[in-house]
C-alpha positions in Angstrom: 0.0 0.0 0.0 1.5 3.3 -1.1 1.5 6.3 1.2 -1.6 7.7 -0.5 -3.4 4.4 0.3 -2.3 4.6 3.9 -3.6 8.1 4.0 -7.0 6.9 2.6 -7.1 4.1 5.2 -6.3 6.5 8.0 -8.9 9.0 6.7 -11.6 6.3 6.6 -10.9 5.2 10.2 -10.7 8.8 11.5 -14.0 9.4 9.7 -15.7 6.5 11.5 -16.2 4.7 8.2 -14.0 1.7 9.0 -12.2 -0.9 6.8 -12.8 -4.5 6.2 -10.7 -6.8 8.3 -8.7 -9.0 6.0 -6.3 -10.6 8.5 -4.7 -9.9 11.8 -1.1 -9.1 12.8 -1.1 -10.4 16.4 -3.0 -13.3 17.9 -3.2 -14.7 21.5 -0.3 -17.0 22.4 -1.1 -20.7 22.3 -4.6 -20.4 20.8 -6.1 -19.8 17.4 -8.5 -16.9 17.7 -12.0 -18.3 18.1 -14.7 -17.7 15.6 -17.1 -15.5 17.5 -20.6 -16.8 18.2 -23.3 -15.0 20.2 -24.7 -17.1 23.0 -21.6 -19.4 22.7 -18.5 -17.4 23.5 -19.5 -13.8 23.5 -22.3 -11.6 24.8 -23.0 -8.2 23.4 -25.4 -5.8 25.2 -27.0 -2.7 23.8 -28.3 0.2 26.0 -30.0 3.4 25.0 -30.1 6.8 26.8 -33.0 9.1 25.8 -33.1 12.7 27.0 -36.0 15.0 26.0 -36.2 18.8 25.8 -37.4 18.9 29.5 -34.2 17.2 30.6 -36.1 14.1 31.4 -34.7 10.6 30.9 -36.6 7.5 29.6 -36.6 4.6 32.1 -38.2 1.2 32.0 -39.5 -0.7 35.0 -38.0 -4.2 35.1 -40.2 -7.3 34.9 -37.5 -10.0 35.5 -37.9 -11.9 38.7 -34.5 -11.0 40.2 -35.1 -7.2 39.8 -38.8 -6.8 39.3 -40.1 -3.3 40.0 -36.7 -1.6 39.8 -35.9 1.0 37.1 -33.2 1.0 34.4 -32.4 2.3 31.0 -33.7 0.3 28.0 -31.1 -2.4 27.5 -30.7 -6.0 26.5 -28.6 -8.7 24.9 -28.1 -8.9 21.2 -29.5 -11.8 19.3 -27.7 -13.8 16.5 -28.0 -12.3 13.0 -28.9 -8.8 14.3 -26.9 -5.7 13.6 -26.1 -3.6 16.6 -28.7 -0.9 15.6 -31.4 -3.6 15.0 -30.8 -5.0 18.5 -31.0 -1.5 20.0 -34.3 -0.7 18.2 -35.8 -4.1 19.1 -34.9 -3.7 22.8 -36.4 -0.2 23.0 -39.6 -1.3 21.3 -40.0 -4.3 23.5 -39.2 -2.5 26.8 -40.5 1.0 26.2 -43.0 0.7 23.3 -41.1 3.3 21.2 -39.5 3.3 17.8 -36.1 5.0 17.9 -33.1 6.2 16.0 -29.6 6.0 17.5 -27.7 9.3 17.3 -24.3 8.3 18.4 -22.3 5.8 20.3 -21.6 7.2 23.8 -19.5 4.6 25.4 -18.2 1.0 25.1 -17.9 -1.0 28.2 -16.1 -4.4 28.5 -15.3 -7.2 30.9 -12.9 -8.8 28.6 -13.6 -9.8 24.9 -16.5 -12.1 25.9 -18.8 -9.3 27.3 -19.1 -5.9 25.7 -21.8 -3.3 26.1 -22.6 -0.6 23.5 -24.2 2.6 25.0 -26.0 4.9 22.6 -27.6 8.3 22.8 -30.9 7.9 20.9 -34.2 9.7 20.1 -37.7 8.4 19.8 -39.2 8.4 16.3 -42.6 6.9 17.0 -44.6 4.4 18.9 -46.6 4.7 22.2 -45.0 4.7 25.6 -45.6 1.4 27.4 -48.1 1.6 30.3 -48.8 -0.9 33.1 -51.7 -2.2 31.0 -49.1 -3.5 28.5 -46.9 -5.1 31.1 -45.2 -8.3 29.9 -42.1 -10.4 30.4 -40.0 -7.6 28.9 -41.0 -4.7 31.2 -43.8 -3.5 33.4 -43.9 0.1 32.0 -41.8 3.0 30.8 -41.8 6.6 31.7 -40.0 9.9 31.4 -38.4 11.2 34.7 -36.4 14.3 35.6 -32.7 13.6 35.2 -32.1 15.0 38.7 -35.0 13.1 40.3 -35.0 9.5 39.1 -37.5 6.9 40.5 -36.3 4.3 43.0 -35.2 1.7 43.3 -32.8 1.6 40.4 -31.7 -1.8 39.2 -28.1 -0.6 39.3 -26.4 2.7 39.8 -24.1 2.3 36.8 -26.7 4.1 34.7 -26.1 7.4 36.6 -22.8 7.9 34.9 -24.2 7.0 31.5 -27.1 9.5 31.9 -24.6 12.3 32.8 -22.4 11.3 29.9 -25.4 11.7 27.6 -26.3 15.1 29.1 -22.7 16.3 28.7 -22.6 15.2 25.1 -25.8 17.0 24.3 -24.4 20.2 25.9 -21.0 19.9 24.2 -20.1 17.0 21.9 -16.8 15.6 22.9 -16.4 13.5 19.7 -18.1 13.3 16.3 -21.3 11.4 15.9 -20.4 7.8 15.5 -22.6 4.8 14.5 -21.6 1.2 13.8 -20.4 0.4 10.3 -21.9 -2.8 8.9 -18.8 -4.7 7.9 -18.3 -8.4 8.5 -15.8 -9.7 11.0 -15.3 -13.2 12.4 -13.2 -12.2 15.5 -13.2 -9.8 18.3 -10.3 -7.6 17.2 -8.9 -4.1 17.3 -7.4 -2.0 14.6 -4.8 0.3 16.0 -4.1 3.9 15.1 -1.0 3.8 17.3 0.6 7.2 17.4 3.8 8.8 18.4 3.9 12.6 18.5 6.7 15.1 18.7 6.7 18.9 18.0 3.4 18.8 16.0 4.6 15.8 14.0 2.7 12.5 14.1 3.9 9.0 13.3 1.5 6.0 13.0 2.5 2.4 13.4 2.0 0.4 10.2 2.0 -3.4 9.6 4.0 -4.7 6.6 2.8 -8.3 6.2 1.0 -8.2 2.8 0.3 -4.6 1.9 1.2 -1.9 4.4 -1.8 -1.4 6.6 -3.0 -0.2 10.0 -2.3 -3.2 12.3 -5.0 -5.5 13.7 -4.8 -7.5 16.9 -7.1 -10.4 17.7 -8.5 -10.7 21.2 -8.1 -14.0 23.0 -10.6 -15.7 25.3 -8.0 -17.3 27.7 -8.4 -16.3 31.3 -5.4 -13.9 31.2 -6.9 -11.9 28.4 -10.4 -12.0 30.0 -9.1 -10.7 33.3 -6.9 -8.0 31.7 -9.6 -6.8 29.3 -9.3 -5.9 25.6 -6.2 -3.7 26.3 -4.2 -6.9 26.6 -4.4 -7.5 22.9 -3.1 -4.0 22.2 -0.2 -4.4 24.5 0.6 -7.8 23.1 0.9 -6.5 19.5 3.0 -3.5 20.7 5.2 -5.9 22.7 5.9 -7.9 19.6 7.6 -4.9 17.9 8.6 -2.4 20.6 10.6 -2.5 23.8 7.8 -1.4 26.2 9.6 -1.1 29.5 10.6 2.4 28.8 7.4 3.4 27.0 4.0 4.6 28.2 1.1 3.1 26.2 -2.5 4.4 26.5 -5.7 3.5 24.6 -7.4 6.9 24.3 -10.7 5.5 23.0 -12.7 4.4 20.1 -12.6 6.0 16.6 -15.0 3.5 15.0 -17.0 0.3 15.5 -17.5 -2.5 12.9 -20.0 -5.3 13.0 -22.5 -7.0 10.7 -24.2 -9.9 12.5 -25.5 -11.5 9.3 -24.4 -14.9 8.0 -23.2 -15.8 11.5 -20.4 -13.2 11.5 -20.7 -12.1 15.1 -17.3 -10.6 15.4 -16.5 -7.0 15.9 -13.6 -4.7 15.1 -12.9 -1.7 17.4 -10.9 1.0 15.7 -8.9 2.4 18.6 -6.6 5.4 19.0 -3.5 4.5 21.0 -0.6 6.7 22.1 3.0 5.6 22.5 5.4 7.8 24.4 8.7 7.6 26.2 8.3 7.6 30.0 11.3 10.0 30.2 10.9 12.1 27.0 14.1 14.1 27.3 15.0 15.2 23.8 13.5 12.1 22.0 12.0 13.5 18.8 11.9 10.2 16.9 9.5 7.3 17.6 10.9 4.3 19.5 12.8 1.8 17.4 10.8 -1.1 15.9 12.1 -4.6 16.2 11.9 -6.9 13.2 10.5 -6.3 9.8 6.7 -6.6 10.3 6.1 -3.0 11.4 7.4 0.5 10.8 6.6 4.0 11.8 4.9 6.1 9.1 5.3 9.8 9.3 1.9 11.5 8.5 2.8 14.4 6.2 -0.7 15.2 4.8 -1.7 18.4 6.7 -5.4 17.6 7.1 -4.7 14.1 8.5 -2.0 15.4 10.8 -4.3 18.1 12.2 -7.2 15.7 12.6 -5.0 13.3 14.6 -3.5 16.0 16.7 -7.0 17.4 17.5 -8.3 14.0 18.4 -5.3 13.4 20.6 -5.2 16.7 22.3 -9.0 16.9 23.0 -9.4 13.1 23.6 -12.1 13.3 20.9 -13.0 9.6 21.0 -15.7 7.4 22.4 -14.5 6.2 25.8 -13.8 2.5 26.4 -14.4 1.5 30.1 -14.0 -1.6 32.2 
C-alpha cells in the first residue's frame, strides 16, 4: 500500500467509516482466535439513553424476577444475526414501546472480549410509551423522569454515569457522531491507530505483512486476556515490535465500530486510538525503534490528516472504552 493508500485508510478510520478486516497481525499466544458466536463465546449488550427537551430521561420498570419493579435504561442482549442498531431498536420497542433512532455511540464497556456493552444516545421516532396495561415479560412500564430526580429503586447505579455522559454530550459533543459500520468480522479484534507525536509531528505504526496497513490485533478468550480486558491485545501487539519497559502506552478510546451480524459473522472490530510515548521524554524527537520487519513508523505528512490526529489526541475526541 503506497503512502496515499495509507492516507486513505487512516482518513476512513478517523471518519468512522472503517475498513474490512482481511487478516490480523497479532493473535493470542497458544490459541487460534476463536470464531465468535453470540450465546456461545460472546455476549453483546445494547443500551439506550434518551433525553427530551425537558431534561427528562426515559426509564423502564423491570419485569424480570430478580429485579422486578426496579428501574433501568432500556437495554438487553443482542441476538444472533442482528446488527447492533437492529438490536437496540428491538430492545427499545420491547421494553419502552417506542421506535427509535440511535444518534451516536456514547461509550463502550467491556469485561474482557467475551462481554461488551454498547451505549447509545438515541431519540424516539414513533410508537406509544408502554403503560402498566401493556406489562409483559420484557418490562412493566416505561416513563420519562427528571434527570435529577429518578425513580427508585434503580436496578443498578451504573446508569447514573451514562445519563450524565449523555447530558454532557448534548451540551458539548466531545467526539463526532459515531454509529456502527456494517462490515463483517469473524473475530473480536482491534485495529490500531497507534501514534507517536513530537513537536506537531505524528507517526503512525504500520504493519508490513502483505500490503502496508493499520495493524489489527485479535483478542483472545483465555483467562489472562479475559481478566486484563481488551487492552491486553493492544499491549501484546506492541510488545511484539517495541521495547515497552521504557514506554507509556495508552488507549485513548474508540474511533469506530464495525459489526455485521448477518451470515453468522458475530465478530466486531474496534478501531482504537492509541498513544505511545517515552516515559522519560528528554530530547527524544523520533519514535521508538521497531524490532523486526513486520512493522514500521509512518510519518503522517498530509496536513489535514495530521491536524485531525492532533486534534483527536489533544481533545481526547474519542468514544470512551471503560471496564
